C-alpha positions as a Markdown table, in Angstrom:
| # | Residue | x | y | z |
|---|---|---|---|---|
| 1 | Unk | 0.0 | 0.0 | 0.0 |
| 2 | Unk | 2.8 | 2.4 | 0.9 |
| 3 | Unk | 4.7 | 1.7 | -2.3 |
| 4 | Unk | 1.6 | 2.3 | -4.4 |
| 5 | Unk | 1.1 | 5.8 | -2.5 |
| 6 | Unk | 4.8 | 6.7 | -3.2 |
| 7 | Unk | 4.5 | 5.6 | -6.8 |
| 8 | Unk | 1.4 | 7.8 | -7.3 |
| 9 | Unk | 3.1 | 10.8 | -5.6 |
| 10 | Unk | 6.1 | 10.3 | -8.0 |
| 11 | Unk | 3.9 | 10.2 | -11.1 |
| 12 | Unk | 2.1 | 13.4 | -9.8 |
| 13 | Unk | 5.4 | 15.1 | -9.4 |
| 14 | Unk | 6.7 | 14.1 | -12.7 |
| 15 | Unk | 3.3 | 15.1 | -14.5 |
| 16 | Unk | 3.5 | 18.5 | -12.7 |
| 17 | Unk | 7.0 | 19.1 | -13.8 |
| 18 | Unk | 6.1 | 18.2 | -17.4 |
| 19 | Unk | 3.2 | 20.6 | -17.4 |
| 20 | Unk | 5.6 | 23.3 | -16.2 |
| 21 | Unk | 8.1 | 22.5 | -18.9 |
| 22 | Unk | 5.3 | 22.6 | -21.6 |
| 23 | Unk | 4.0 | 26.0 | -20.3 |
| 24 | Unk | 7.6 | 27.2 | -20.3 |
| 25 | Unk | 8.1 | 26.1 | -23.9 |
| 26 | Unk | 4.8 | 27.7 | -24.9 |
| 27 | Unk | 6.1 | 30.9 | -23.2 |
| 28 | Unk | 9.4 | 30.6 | -25.0 |
| 29 | Unk | 7.7 | 30.3 | -28.4 |
| 30 | Unk | 5.5 | 33.4 | -27.7 |
| 31 | Unk | 8.6 | 35.2 | -26.3 |
| 32 | Unk | 10.4 | 34.7 | -29.5 |
| 33 | Unk | 7.4 | 35.6 | -31.8 |
| 34 | Unk | 6.6 | 38.9 | -29.8 |
| 35 | Unk | 10.3 | 40.0 | -29.2 |
| 36 | Unk | 11.6 | 38.9 | -32.6 |
| 37 | Unk | 12.5 | 42.3 | -33.8 |
| 38 | Unk | 13.7 | 43.7 | -30.4 |
| 39 | Unk | 16.6 | 41.2 | -29.6 |
| 40 | Unk | 17.4 | 39.7 | -33.1 |
| 41 | Unk | 17.8 | 43.0 | -35.0 |
| 42 | Unk | 21.5 | 43.4 | -35.5 |
| 43 | Unk | 21.9 | 45.9 | -38.3 |
| 44 | Unk | 19.1 | 48.3 | -37.3 |
| 45 | Unk | 20.5 | 51.9 | -36.3 |
| 46 | Unk | 19.5 | 51.6 | -32.7 |
| 47 | Unk | 19.9 | 47.9 | -32.2 |
| 48 | Unk | 23.0 | 48.3 | -29.9 |
| 49 | Unk | 21.9 | 51.0 | -27.7 |
| 50 | Unk | 21.4 | 50.3 | -24.0 |
| 51 | Unk | 17.8 | 49.3 | -24.2 |
| 52 | Unk | 18.1 | 46.8 | -27.0 |
| 53 | Unk | 21.4 | 45.5 | -25.5 |
| 54 | Unk | 19.7 | 44.9 | -22.2 |
| 55 | Unk | 16.9 | 43.1 | -24.1 |
| 56 | Unk | 19.4 | 40.8 | -25.8 |
| 57 | Unk | 21.1 | 40.1 | -22.6 |
| 58 | Unk | 17.7 | 39.3 | -20.9 |
| 59 | Unk | 16.9 | 36.9 | -23.8 |
| 60 | Unk | 20.2 | 35.1 | -23.4 |
| 61 | Unk | 19.4 | 34.7 | -19.7 |
| 62 | Unk | 16.0 | 33.4 | -20.6 |
| 63 | Unk | 17.6 | 30.7 | -23.0 |
| 64 | Unk | 20.1 | 29.8 | -20.2 |
| 65 | Unk | 17.3 | 29.3 | -17.8 |
| 66 | Unk | 15.2 | 27.4 | -20.2 |
| 67 | Unk | 18.2 | 25.1 | -20.9 |
| 68 | Unk | 18.8 | 24.6 | -17.1 |
| 69 | Unk | 15.1 | 23.8 | -16.5 |
| 70 | Unk | 15.6 | 20.4 | -18.0 |
| 71 | Unk | 18.4 | 19.5 | -15.4 |
| 72 | Unk | 17.7 | 21.7 | -12.3 |
| 73 | Unk | 14.3 | 23.3 | -11.8 |
| 74 | Unk | 15.4 | 25.2 | -8.6 |
| 75 | Unk | 18.3 | 26.9 | -10.3 |
| 76 | Unk | 16.2 | 27.7 | -13.4 |
| 77 | Unk | 13.4 | 29.2 | -11.2 |
| 78 | Unk | 16.0 | 31.5 | -9.6 |
| 79 | Unk | 17.3 | 32.4 | -13.1 |
| 80 | Unk | 13.8 | 33.3 | -14.2 |
| 81 | Unk | 13.3 | 35.4 | -11.0 |
| 82 | Unk | 16.5 | 37.3 | -11.9 |
| 83 | Unk | 15.2 | 37.6 | -15.5 |
| 84 | Unk | 11.9 | 39.2 | -14.2 |
| 85 | Unk | 13.9 | 41.7 | -12.0 |
| 86 | Unk | 16.1 | 42.6 | -15.0 |
| 87 | Unk | 13.0 | 43.1 | -17.1 |
| 88 | Unk | 11.6 | 45.3 | -14.5 |
| 89 | Unk | 14.8 | 47.3 | -14.3 |
| 90 | Unk | 14.9 | 47.6 | -18.2 |
| 91 | Unk | 11.3 | 48.8 | -18.2 |
| 92 | Unk | 11.6 | 51.3 | -15.4 |
| 93 | Unk | 15.1 | 52.8 | -16.2 |
| 94 | Unk | 16.1 | 52.0 | -19.8 |
| 95 | Unk | 12.9 | 51.8 | -21.8 |
| 96 | Unk | 12.0 | 54.6 | -24.2 |
| 97 | Unk | 9.0 | 53.0 | -26.0 |
| 98 | Unk | 6.3 | 50.5 | -25.0 |
| 99 | Unk | 7.3 | 50.7 | -21.4 |
| 100 | Unk | 5.5 | 48.3 | -19.0 |
| 101 | Unk | 4.8 | 45.7 | -21.8 |
| 102 | Unk | 7.9 | 43.7 | -20.7 |
| 103 | Unk | 6.7 | 43.5 | -17.1 |
| 104 | Unk | 3.1 | 42.5 | -18.1 |
| 105 | Unk | 4.4 | 39.8 | -20.3 |
| 106 | Unk | 6.9 | 38.7 | -17.8 |
| 107 | Unk | 4.3 | 38.0 | -15.1 |
| 108 | Unk | 3.4 | 34.5 | -16.5 |
| 109 | Unk | 7.2 | 33.6 | -16.4 |
| 110 | Unk | 7.3 | 34.9 | -12.8 |
| 111 | Unk | 4.5 | 32.5 | -11.9 |
| 112 | Unk | 6.1 | 29.6 | -13.7 |
| 113 | Unk | 9.5 | 30.4 | -12.0 |
| 114 | Unk | 7.7 | 30.4 | -8.5 |
| 115 | Unk | 6.4 | 26.9 | -9.4 |
| 116 | Unk | 9.8 | 25.8 | -10.4 |
| 117 | Unk | 11.3 | 26.9 | -7.1 |
| 118 | Unk | 8.5 | 25.2 | -5.2 |
| 119 | Unk | 8.9 | 22.0 | -7.2 |
| 120 | Unk | 12.7 | 22.1 | -6.7 |
| 121 | Unk | 12.5 | 22.7 | -2.9 |
| 122 | Unk | 9.9 | 19.9 | -2.6 |
| 123 | Unk | 12.1 | 17.6 | -4.7 |
| 124 | Unk | 15.1 | 18.1 | -2.4 |
| 125 | Unk | 13.1 | 16.8 | 0.7 |
């Protein structure tokens, strides 16, 4: 009876982790589609000013967090929290147009990162 209960808990944890990864993948696809021109424009006149450089760095941080999420959910959750803090900084201090959109679009990733951290902490116990 006890092994069956542990087996069901293991399946539930594994299922919730896959749901988080799928949600993160959907977010990543939308992030690329929406931010395509911001962080992939290399030859545009303003493509290397401080605002767009910060967006490119934040995108690289997202890719690093996404890659790590397949190995260590706790670390990737922390990376995504840092990404959100960086996005807030960029929107409050560096942004010159469409300010606030990055924060609004970053809230789903903030929620996913909190779930990653919770899942990572529960997995360590």
